[in-house]
N, C-alpha and C positions, 0 to 999 in steps of 0.2 A: 504494500500500500504506500509506503514511504517513497519507493522508487517511482510509482505512478505520479504521486504528488510532485516530486522533484522534476520529472519529465514535463508535466503540465506547466509548472511555473517557468521552466526554462523556455518552453515553446511560446508561452504567452509573452515573456520578455523579448524573445526574438521577433515576434509579430509586432509588438509595440515599437521596438527600435526600428524595424523596417518601415512601419508607417511614418515614424518621425523623419526618417531619411527621405522618403517619397514626398512628404509634406513640405520639406524645406528645399526641394529642387527648384521650385519656382522663384525662390529668393536669391539664388546664386547668380552672380554677375559673371557669367562664363565668358562672354564676348565683351570684355571691358573696353578694349580699344575701339570697337564699333560704337559702343554706348558713349564713350568720350567724344568720338567724332560727331555723333548726333548732337551732343551738348554744345560742342564748338560751332556746329552749323547753326544751331538755334541762336547762339550769341551773335553770330555774324548777321543773321537775319534781323535781329533786334537792332544791331548797329546801322543797318541799311534803312530802317524805318525813319520816316521824316515827320510822322504825326505825333511823336512823343519827344519830350526834351531829354537832355543828358541825364538828369537825375532819375527819371523813370527808367531809362535804359539801364542805368547802373543797378537799380532795384531789381529789374527783371533778370539781369545777368547774375546777380547775387542769389536770386531764387533758384536759378538753374544750377549754380555751383552748390548751393545748400542741398538741393534735391539729389544731386550726384554724390555728394559726400554721404548723405543718409543712405543712399542705395549701396554704397561701398561698405558702410558699417553693417548694414543689414546682411549683406552678402558674407562678410567675415563671420558674423554670428551664426548664420546658417551653416557655413562650412565647418566651423568648430563643432557645432551640434551634430552634424553628420559624421564627422570623424569620431567623436565620442560614442555615438550610437553604433558605428561600425565596430569599434573596439569591443563594446559590450556584446555585440552579436558574435564576434570571434570567441570571446570568453565563454559565452553560453553554448556555442557549438562544441568547444572543448569539453565543457561540463556534460553536455549530452553524450559525447563519446564515452566519457568515464562512467556515466550512469548506465549506459547500455552494456558495458563490459563487466559491470559489477555482478558477482554471482548472487543468485537468489539464496536466501537462507533455507536450510532443509530442517526437517523435524529432528534429525539426530544432533544438530548443533544447538538446539534449544535446551536449556536446563530448567527444570522446575524445582 
């Protein structure tokens, strides 16, 4: 019974960590050069606008910079979370292997 409980807890942990990895994939900034280029292009378009003054242009550019900075921070947190979850999955798989190779207790080994 203890072996079954240990197996179930290990499998549940693997499932939760896998879900955590999949959930954080959307937050990764994998193509950061491409995203940086889009931010620079947006800044260039703001500079070309003639309907707003210099101060508004600076505010809009700062918003783009702040948004890009927040995206990088979010990506770093998501990456660290995924690495941690992956390490836990590896430990749980090792634990599963050890649980599977453990011998079952027999009636002769019990003492009353």
